N, C-alpha and C positions, 0 to 999 in steps of 0.2 A: 359079694362086692354088692349086688345092689341091695341087702341087707345092713350091710352096714354104712349104703349110703345114703336110705333112703331115719338110720336110725343117727347118724351125723346132723342131716339135714333137724330134724324133730329135735336133740336135744341143740341145735344153733339158735331156734326160733322158737320153746323153750328158754332159753338162756336171753333174752333178748327178753324178761319179762323183769325182773331182774336187774340187770346189767343195765351199759352206762345208759343217759339216752331215752330215758324209757317214759321221760314224758311224752317222747311222740306217740306213742302206741294212746297215748287218752285224746290230744293234742290233732294230732294230723287225721286220725277218724271225726269229731268235733269238728274240724276246716269240711268236711265234705259233707260233714251233714248239714253243716247249716249253709254249703250251695245246693242243698238237694233240700231240705230247706222249700229257699226260696225259689228253685223252678218247678218245686211242685207245687208251687199258691199262682203264680204265675202259668202250670198245663191248668189246672181248675180253672183258672178264670177267661182263659183260653177256651174251655169243654174237652180239652182234647184226651186221650184215653190216659189209664198209667202209666207211663214208662218204661219201666223192663217187658212189662206184658202190651204194650206195642209192637217193642224194636222186633215182636216175635210173631202177634199179629198182622201186625199192618207195610207188608214188602215194600208199599211208595212210602211210609215215609223212615222206614227203614234207616235211610241215611242218610234223613237230617238229624232223626233220633243221634241218631253213635255220636254225629257232628258236632248236636250240640252239647248232649251228652260230655265229649269229651274237651269239649269248650270248657264246661261252667267247673273240668272236675279232673284236669290233666296238670294246670301247674300243681295239686297238692299232692297227686300220681309222681309229677316230677319229682319236687324236692323231699317224697316221702326214699321216691330214687339214690338219690344223691345223700339224704340224714343217711342211708342203710348203706352205699360207700365207706360214708362215712364211716360209722360202730364199728365197720369188718379194719378196716383197717388197727380201728384202735384196740378193739377187739383180738382178731386172727390173725392180723399183716396183712391180710391177704384178701379175696374178692373172689366174691363163691356164687355167682351171675343168677341164678335159678334163685337163692337166697330171693337174692331182690324186689327177684321178681315176685314171686309170696312176699315176700311181709308189700309191695309197696300199691301190691291190688288188694290186700288183705284190709290195712288201713285208710285207702282210697276210696278205693272202684268201690266193695264191700261194701261198706257205709250210703255211700250212693244211692247204686243199684236197691239196697233196699226202703229205706225213703225216702225215696223221690215223688213213689207206685204212691203211697200209706200217705203223704198228704197231701192230693188229688184226694183221694178219695173222700177221705176228711175233709175237706176244703168245701165236695161240688157237695157235701152231706146241709151241711151248714149255710 
């Protein structure tokens, strides 16, 4: 049962690469990256630590950083959710909320988290 579930999820996720609306696999991470670059440059200008690292190492700033990051990338995340729901309706005629969350996190949050800190560090060195 669990093997079948993971197999279906993996198959469905891979199917998104060649299925309808595949443009979002480029567009949404690009938008998240643009927001991350903007925020990373602002962090460097203000002398703040790398974003993702600071979330774990600066408990006093954690809440503020998460709120600020969500404000920046939340719209991209919500759009990723909506587009994946539409995709699932077109392709499966069904809705799998777990897959929607996985896809939205991969397309919006992961690029933001991976890019903001390094942009800060690169900008501070210059």
